[in-house]
C-alpha positions in Angstrom: 0.1 0.2 0.2 1.4 3.3 -1.0 1.8 6.0 1.8 0.1 9.2 1.6 2.3 12.0 0.5 2.5 15.3 2.4 3.3 18.6 1.0 5.5 21.1 2.3 7.4 24.4 1.3 10.9 24.4 2.5 12.8 27.6 2.9 16.2 28.3 4.2 18.4 31.1 5.1 22.2 30.1 5.9 24.7 32.5 7.0 27.4 32.5 4.2 29.5 35.1 5.7 32.3 32.4 6.5 33.6 29.5 4.4 32.1 27.1 7.0 28.6 28.9 6.3 29.1 28.2 2.6 29.8 24.8 3.3 26.7 24.5 5.3 24.7 26.1 2.5 25.9 23.5 0.0 24.9 20.5 2.3 21.5 22.1 3.0 20.7 22.3 -0.5 22.1 18.8 -1.4 20.1 17.3 1.3 16.8 19.1 0.1 17.4 17.8 -3.3 17.3 14.4 -2.3 13.6 15.3 -0.8 12.3 17.9 -3.1 12.4 20.0 -6.0 14.1 23.3 -6.1 11.7 26.2 -7.2 14.0 29.0 -6.2 17.4 29.3 -5.0 16.5 28.7 -1.4 13.0 27.4 -1.7 12.0 23.7 -2.2 8.7 22.1 -2.7 8.7 18.9 -0.8 6.1 15.9 -1.1 7.2 13.1 1.4 5.7 10.6 3.5 5.3 10.7 7.2 8.1 8.2 7.8 10.3 10.3 5.5 9.9 13.7 7.1 11.8 12.9 10.5 14.8 11.8 8.5 14.8 15.2 6.8 14.3 17.4 9.6 17.2 15.4 11.5 19.6 15.7 8.5 19.0 19.4 8.3 19.3 19.8 12.1 22.7 18.2 12.1 23.8 20.4 9.4 22.8 24.0 10.3 24.4 26.5 12.9 21.5 26.9 15.2 22.9 30.5 16.3 22.6 32.0 12.6 20.8 29.6 10.3 17.1 29.4 9.5 15.0 26.7 7.9 11.4 26.7 7.8 9.0 24.0 6.7 5.2 25.1 5.6 3.0 22.1 5.8 0.4 22.7 2.9 -3.0 21.1 2.4 -2.8 18.0 0.1 -2.9 19.0 -3.7 -1.4 22.5 -3.3 1.7 21.6 -5.1 -0.4 20.8 -8.1 -2.5 23.9 -8.2 0.4 26.6 -7.7 -0.3 29.7 -9.6 3.0 30.4 -11.6 4.0 33.9 -13.1 6.9 34.1 -15.4 9.1 31.3 -16.4 8.1 29.0 -13.7 7.1 25.4 -14.5 5.0 23.2 -12.5 7.3 20.7 -10.7 6.5 16.9 -11.0 6.0 15.9 -7.4 4.0 12.8 -7.7 6.2 10.8 -10.0 9.0 8.5 -9.2 11.8 9.8 -7.0 15.0 8.4 -6.1 16.0 9.1 -2.5 
């Protein structure tokens, strides 16, 4: 039986004023790429199961500097990612296809 996907908008702001901060930024982006689709530089649309969410959150928690970095996860109502109003060159991201984690 397929697990129901939960939809999130994940945003992050990582302090990049130091080489260590730039490394954290790359690690956060790489981690997010494993769970969602980048729609803007620091914004990902994530469709994951309830079982996958704790692993994503733990990985990000382990990477960031809690004194200066900020990650936000906004839970969206089911189907929101398929009904995004887009302006400009934005394309609809294929969230419900096959993903390799």
